[in-house]
N, C-alpha and C positions, 0 to 999 in steps of 0.2 A: 770131158774137160771141166775142171772145177774152177781154176783160176782164169778169169776172163781178161782182166786188165789191172794196171796200176797207174795212178796219176800222181805226178810230183809237181809241186809249185813252191818255189822259194826254199827247197830243201837242198842244203849244201850247194853244190855247183850247178844244180838244176834251178837256175834263177827264174827262168820262165816256165810257164806251164808246159809239162811234157807228159806224154802218155805212152805206155807200152801195152799193146793188146796182144793176147796170146791165143792163137788159133791152132797151134800145132802141139803134139805131145812133147816135143823137144824144141825149146827155143834157145837160141844162143845170143849172148851179148858179147860183142867183141869191140876192141878198140885199143889204141896205143896206151902205154903206161901213162897214168896221170890224166887220162881223159875223163875220169869220173864214173867208169863202168861199175866199180865196186860200190859206189854210192847208191846204185840201183838195188844191190843186195842189202845194203844197210837200210834202204827205204822200206824193204819188207820187214826187217827187224823192228824198225821204228813204228810202222803202222800197226804191227801186231802186238805192240805194248812193251817192247824192250825198255827196261829201266836202267840198265847199266850203260853209263856214258862211255866206259872203256870199250865195251863191245861195239859201240857206234863210233869209235875213234873220236871221242870228244871228252870235254871235262864238265860241261854243263849244257842245259837244254838250249841255250842261245847259240851254241856252236853248231846246231843243226840248221840255223837260218842263214840264208844268203847274206854275206857280209858286205856286198856291194863293190863297185869299182868306178873307174872314171866315167864309164858310159851308162852304167845302170846302178841306181842307188840301192842301198841295202833294203832288204825286205823286213817287214814288221813281224812276219810270222812264217813258219814253214808248215806246209800242209801236204799230207800224203793220204791218198784213199785207194783202197784195193776193192775190186769187184769180184764176187764169187757167184758161180752158177749153183743155185740151190734147188734145182728142179728134182734132184734125187734125194732131197732132204738131208744133205750133208750136215747142215746145221739144224739144231733144234729150235727152229723159228719158222713161222708160217709165212714165208716169202719165197718166191721163185728166184729172186736175186738179192744177195746180201752185200751191202756196201759198208765197209768199215773205214772210218776216217779218224785221223789224229792230227791235231794242230798244236804247235807249240808257239807261244808268244814271246816277245822280247823280255817280258817280266818273268819268264820261266814257267808261266801257267800253261797247263796242258788241257786240251779239250778232246773228248772222245765222243763218237756218235756211231750209231748203227741205223742205217737207212734214214739218216737225217735227224734222228732223235738222240739228244744228248744222254750219255750213259756214263757209268763209272768204269774205271780200268778193270775192276773186279768183274763187271758184266762182260767185258771184252774177253777176259781170260777164261771165264766160264764158258762162253760161247765157243771159243776156239778149242778149248780142251775137249769139248764134246765131239769135235771133228778130228782129234789127234793132231792139233796144230798148236804150237807154242811160239812165244816170242823169240826163243832161241832153242837150240838143240840139234838133234840129228838131221832135221830136214833143211836146215840152213847152215851150210859149211862154208865159212868165209875163207879168204886167202890166208894161208899160214895156219889155219886151224885144223887141217886134215890130220895132222899129227897129234892133235890135242887129246884124242881118246887114248892114244898110246902113252902119252906123258901124264895123263891124269892119275890121281890116286885111285886106290881100289874102291873107295866109297863113291868118288866122283864118277868113276866108270860105271858103277852100279846105277847111279842116277841117270846117266846117259842111256843105258840100256832100258831102264824103266820108262824113260821118256820115249824111246823108240818103240817100246811094246804098247804104247798107248795107255800106260798106267797113270799118267798125269791126272786124269779125271778122278781116279780113286785116291791118288795122293792129295789132290786138291781137296777132295771131300774129307779125307782123313785130316788134313791140315786144318780145314775149317772146323771139323769136329773137335780137334785138339784145342783150337783156339776157343771154340765154344765151351769146351770142357774147362779150360783154364779160366775163361770168363765166368763160367758157372761156379767154379770153385771160389773165385773172388767175390762174386755176388752172394754166394752162400755164406762166405765169411762175413761179409758186410751185413747180411740179413741177420745172422746169428748175433753179431755185435749189437745190432739194433734191438733184437729181442732181449739180449742181456741188459741193455740200457733201460728198457721200459719195464723189465720184469719186476724190480722193487716197487715202482709206482703202480704197476698193475696189481701187485700183491696187496698194496695198501688200498687200492680202489676195490679190490675183491672183498677185503674185510669190510669196507664201507658198504658194499653191495650186499654182503651177508647180513649186516645190520639192517639194511633196507629190506632184504628179503624177510628177515625175522619180523621187522616192523610191518611188512606187508602181510605176513602170516597172521600177526596179531590183529592187523586191521581186518583181514578176512574173517578171522575168528570173531572179532568184535562185531563186524557187520552181520555175520551169520547169527550170533547170539542176540544182537540188537533186533535183527529182523524177526526172530522167533519171539523175543521178549516183547517187542512192540506189538506184534500180532496178537500175542496172548493178552497184553494189556488192553488193546483195543477191544478184543472179544470180551474180556472181563468187564470193561467199562460199559460196553453196549449191553451186556447181560445184566449188570447191576443197575444201570439206568432204567432198563425195561422193568426189572424186578421192583425197584423203588417206586417207579411210576405206578406199578400195579398195586403195591401195598400202601401207597400214599393216598390213592383216590378214595378208597373205602373209608378210612378214618377221617379224611377231610369232609366227606359227605356226612358221615355220622356226626362230626363236630359241628357242622353247619346246622344239622337237624337239632342237635342239643342246644346250640346257641339260640335257635328260634324258639325252642321249647323253654329255654331259660328266660328269654325275653317275656314269653307268655306268663311264666310262673312268677317272675319278678314284678309284675304289674301290681300296683298298690291294692291290697285287699281292704279297702276302706270300710270301717265300722263307725264312721263319724256320725252318720245320721242315726244309727241305732243307739249309739252312746248318748247323743244329744237327746234323743227321745227318752231313753232310760233316765237320763239326768233330769229331764223335765218331769217325768213321772215321779221320780224320787222327790223332786222339789215340790210337786203338787201334793204328793202323799204327805210330805212333812207339813205343808201348809194346811192340808185337810186335817191332819192330826192336831195341829195347833188350833184350827178353827173348831174342831170337834171338842178339843179340850175346853175351849172357851164356851162352846154351846153346852157341853156337859156341865161345866161349872154354872152356866146360866140356868140350865135346866134344874140342876140340883138346888140352886138358890130359889128358883121359882117354885119347885116342888116343896121346898122347905117353907117358903112363904105361904104357899097354899096350905100346907099342913098346919102351919101356925094359924092361918086364917080359919081353917076348919076346927082347930082346937081352941080357938078363942084367944089365942095369944098373939094375935096380930099386933104389931107394934113393938114387940119385944125383940130387940135386935139380937140378943143372945140366943133366943130360941130359934130365930130364923137362921142364924149362922150355924146353930147346932143341928137343926134339921137339914140344912143345906149340905152338910158335909157327909152325910150317910150315903146318899146315892153316888156322889162323886167318887168315893172309894171303890164302890162297886164298878163304876165306869173305868176308873184307873186300873182296877184289877183286870177288867175285861180287855182294856186296851193293851195292857202288858201281855196278857195271854194271847191276844191276836198277834201282837208284834212277835212274840216268840214263835208262834205257829208259822207266821210268814217267813221268819228266818229259817225254821227247821223243816217245815212241810215241803213235800215235793208233789203233793196232790192238792190241787186247788179246791176240789170238792169237799175235802175235810175241813178246809178253812171256812168254806161257805156254811157248812153244817154248824161249825162252832159259832159263827155270827148269828145264825138263825136261833140256836139254843139260847144265846144270850138275850136276844130280843124277846123271846117268849118268856124267859125268866123275868126280864125286866117288866113285861106287861103284867105278868101274874103278881109280881111284887107290888106294883102300883094298884092293881085291882083289889088286893087284900087289905091295903092300908085303910084305916077308917077315915072317912071324910068328915074332918073336924071343922072344915071351913064353911060348912053349910050355915053355921050360926053367924059366920062373918057377913060382913056386908056383901051383897051380891056384886056390887060393882068391882070391889077389889078382887073378889074371887074370879069374876068373869075376866077382869083385866089380866089377872095373873094367869088364869087358865088360858086365855087367848095367847098371851105371850108365851106360855109354856107350850101350847100347841105349835105355835110358829117355830119355837125353838126346837121342839121335837121334829117337826117337819124338816126344818133346816138340817137338824142333826141326822135325820133319816136320809135326807138327800145327800148329805156329805158321806154318810156311810155307804150309800149306794154307789156314789161316785168313787169313794175309796175302794170299795169292792171291785168295781170295774177297773179302776186304776191298778189295783193289785193284780187283777187278772192280766191286764195289759203288760204290767211289769213282768209278771211271770212269763208271759209269751215272749216279751222282749229278751228276758234273760235266757229263755230257751233258744231263741233265734241267735242271740249272741253266742251261746254255748255251741250251737250247731256251726255257726260261722267260724268260731274259734277252732272247732274240730277240723273244719275244712282248711283253715289257715295252717293248722298243725300238719295236716296231710300234705298241703301244698309245700310247706317248709321242708317236710320230710322228703317229698319228691324233688324239691329244689336242691337239697343237699345231695340226694342220690344223683341228680343230673350233674351237679358240680363235681362229684366224685368220678362219675363216668367221664366227664369232660377232662378232669385231670388225668385220668388213665389214658384217654385218647391223646391228650396233649403230650403226656410222657411217651406214648408210642410214637407220636409224630416227632417229638424231640429226638428219640432214638433214630427214627428214619432220617431226620435232618442231620443228626450226627453222622450217620452212615453216609448221607449225601455229602456232608462236608469232607469226610475222609475220601469219598469218591472224587470230589472236586480237587482235593489235594493230589490224588492219584492222577487225575487228568492234567493238572498243572505240572506235576513231575514228568509225566509222559510227554507233554508239550515241550518242556525244557530239554528232555532227552532227544526228542525228534529234531529240535532246532540245533542242538549240539551236533547231532549226527549230520544234519545238512551242512552246518558250518565246516565240518570235517570232510565234506565231500562224499559222505556215505549215502548211497542210494538205497533206501529201504523198500524192499519189494513186499508185496502182499503174499501172505502164506495162509493157506486154508487150515483152520484150526478145528480139530475134531473134539478134543477135550481140553477145556480151559484149565490151566495149572492152578494150584492152590497159591495163596499169598506167600506161604513159606517158600515154595519152590521158586516163585518169581523173585522173592528177595534174595534167594541164594544165587539165582542167575544174575541179578543186578550186581551183587557183590563180586561175582566172578568177572563180570564185564568191567567193573571198576578196578579190580586187580589187574586185568589185562591192559586197561588204559594206563595204569601206573607203570606196568612193565614197558608199554609202548613209549611212554614219556622217558623212562630210564634208557631205552634203546637209543635215544638221541635222534637228531634230525639230519637227514641227508638231503641236500638241496638238489634241484634239477641240474645245476651245472656239474655237480659231481656225477650224477647219473649219466649225463651227456658225455662227460669226459671219460667215464668208465666204458660206455658203449663205444666211443670213438677209439679209446685205447685198446679195448678188447677186439674191436674190428681190425685195428691195425695189427695187433698181435696174431689174430686169426689169419689175417692176410699174410703176415710175415711167416707164420707157421706153414700156411699153405704154399707160400713161396719156397720155404725150405724143402717142403715135401715135393713140390714141383721141381725144384732144383736137384734134389736127390734123385727124383725119377728121371730128370733130364740127364743127370750124371750117369745113372744106370743105362739109360738109352744110348747116350753118347759112347759110353764104354762098350756097350754091345755093338754099336755101329762101328766104332774103331776096331773092335775085335773082329767083326765081320769083314771090314775093309782090309785089315791085316791078313786075314785068312784068304780073302780074294786076291790081294796083292801077291801074297806068297805063292798061291796056287798058279795065278797067271804068270808071275815072274818065272817060276820053275818051269812051267810049260813053254813059255817064250824063250827062256835060256836054252832049252833043249833044241828048239827050232833054229835059233840064231847060231848055235854051235854047228848045226848041220849045214846051214847056208854058208857060215864062215869057212868051214872046211872046204866046201865046194868052190867058193870064190878064191880062196887062198891057193888051192891046188891048181885052179885055172890060171892064176897070175904067175905062180912059181913053177908050173909044170910038175906039181907034186908037193910033197911035204905035208905037215900036219899043223893044225891051229885049233886051240880049244880055249874056252872060257870056263874058269873054275871058281867056285865059291870058296872064300877063305875067311876064317875068323880073325878079327882084330885081337891083338894081344896087348897085355898090360903087365906091369910089374906089380907083384904082390908085396906084402909087408916085409918079406924076407929078401926082396930084390930079384926074385925069380919071375920069369915071364910066364903068363898064363892067359888063356883065352878069356876075352871079355864077353860074358854071357849076355850082357845087356846091349852090347853094340850089334848093329846090323852087319850081316856078312857082306864082304866086298867082293869085287870081281878081279880075278887074276888071269892075265893072258899068257898062254904057253904056246910057243911056236917051234916048229922043227923044219928047217929049210932042207930041201933035197941036196944031197951031196955035201952038206955041211953039218958039223956038230954044233949048231947054234940053237939054244933054247931061251936065252934071256933077251929081252927087247933092247937092252942098253947096248949090245954089241952089233945091232943091225945097222947097215949103212942107211944113208938118207933115202935112196931109192927103195930099199927093202922096207923101210919104215912107212914110206908113202904107199907102197903096194899093200902092205899089211893093213894100214888104216883104211885104205879104199875098200879092201875086201870086207873088213868089219863093218864099215858104214853101209856098203851095199847089202850085206847080210842082214843088218838091222832093218833096212828099208824094205827088204823082201818079206820079212816075217809079218810086219804090221805096216803095210804101205801107207804113207801119209798122202794127202791129196796132191801135194806138190813138193818137190825137192829143189833147192837152190844150191848149186855147186859153184863156188867162186874160186876158179883156178886151182882146183884140187889135182889137176893133171899136170901142173907146171913142172914137176920133177921127173916126169916119165920120159923114157926114150921112145923112139919111133915104134919099136916092136910092142912095147907095153902100152903105148898110146892106142894101137889098134885093138889090143885086148880091152883097154878101158872103154873104147868106143863101142865094142860089142856088148860089154857089160851095161853100158848106158842104154843101149837099145833094149836090152832085156829088162832093165829096170823101168823103162818108159812104158812097158806094158801094164804096169800097176800104178805108177805115179806120174804126174805131170812134172817135167824136168825143165829147169831154167839153168843154162850153163853159161858161166862167165869164163871165157877161155881165150888162149892164144893158139891152142893146138889145132892144127889143120885136120887131124883125124877126128877130133871131137866136133869140129865145125861141120864136117861132112855128115855126122850123125844127126845134126839139127834139121828141123823142117823149116825153120825161119830164123833169120838173123837180124839183130838190132845192132847197128853200128853206133858207137858213141865217140864223138869228136869234141875237141875243145879248141877254140880259137884263142887269139891274143886277149880277148876279154875275160877269159877264165870261166866261160859259161858252157856247160855241157849241152850238146845237141844230139838228137837221135836221127838215125837213118835206118829204114827197115827194108829187108829183102826176104820175100817168101820164095823158097826154092821151087815149090810146085808151080807157082805162077811164072817164075823165071824160066823153068824148063819148058813150059807151054809157050812162052814168048819166043824162046830160042828155036823151038821147032817150027 
């Protein structure tokens, strides 16, 4: 037993809470016309999700709610719940008991729940379809609908058979897949439109990003070139600084040494004392010469006077003057000779010899002169002689002094000459030092000039490094094996400057543009991926639909063969012979020429062909009402036998049967009950006898349906 019970509250004529429990394979619901027993069958349709108000004999959802009367006010809602036994996992849900409930409110709102949890109608339909149960179809045949399968169109008949074969699950999946495919196509169309809309802007942004990439390439190139350039410059500066420091230290030390030497050489080489002494000697010699001249004159005069005295001519001034001049000439000659020798001679000994010769000559000359003064008076002679002696002594002293002075002067001149030679040597050395100093200073100037160039290189490098830092370039250290030449570095710098110019020409792309490009690209990639996913989904859905079509076609063909077999058996049982078949037919359409042709795109429909025994009847339209009822019952029971549903509700499908056929109908019901649980709404006595339990439905003057139950097994036990 799968269907355990159904509970109604406020549903149509069941104003009060009513419950039907099913414990027998066949349950009957009986009652007079208008008592509301068909409302019980409609309650099954309602709770199982029927959306057609016509099938529920109403116009809108509020028609399902108790409308009220004088004794009982109208209800605000209609509620129906059905309970299934799920111990055999009839439903794909992990509960031993499944309670499905539907409530409709006065405002028309519907609520669905499974085991107390609110769900969607879609969830109800999916759950029921897994158990071959639908809101309508072959397992719920209401009063007056037994003939519906015969009067249905070929396509509608096919749908009923597909429903009976349990293909609703596949059709539901196919429908869902087709809806998804349609939705996927719409989404793909929308996504493609979105991609087309952003494509021009993305193209523009891509051009901007290419400029940015080119700028980035130039930046990377500049960064790499700058890194190598700066590393080489640093290495060059370090090397040059070390070299200049080395070549500068020696000249500086040499310059310092020369400076000290120059200070020493430049000290005044004073000859003042020697010059003063020489000047004093010259002055003294001149004075001596003058004094000698005077003494010589005095001596000559005295000698003349003495001569005159000796010759007896004393007193004669003329004679005295005459005799006085002779020795003076000799003296003057001697003095001139000495003076010349002093100026010309370089040997002092020669000068001394000349003076000695002159003195000897002078003595000899005086000794040879006759002494004519002896006859003069002795006093005058003595006086003159004494004076002459004094004069001679003074003159000799002066001569001695003069000789000594001349020697001293000669020595002084020699010393001065030697000193002058030393000064000349020092001056020569001084100028040599000055020249060396100038050479070293020129060398240092060259070094300083190189250092100045190096400082300019440092300053230029510093500016380049600052510029690189301002540009956000991180300069990494690179190990340098061989330092480039200045020409190579200049070429690299020129190339860097050209790259910077190209970078400036490339233009500026701000971060907002980059961010916008990234976002737009991400969106385009996302949309592209969406299109790819949708295309893949389309392929998958088409594959699923194709597989479902194949499965449906295969199952339908297999099921149709089985239904045809059962249909023939039940038809022959009811009509005591005859033939009945279900045939596939193609739908036709008119072509452009107006001729009918098969519609290849349309699904094949179902055509019913019957042949009654002892009658030449093949068309359904010529069957009587009873024959149509028996034919529809045979087909319904045949469909139920091929794929038995958990339960079947038959609402007065036996109303048109006579007594003989009613017995056959009852036998068929018992056979059918071996595979499905049956709920029979009937007036037929034969059908009632087949039921294991009966529910009686009555209605009083208040218009409210009430239930009475009788279980035949219990009744038989009580009767016994």
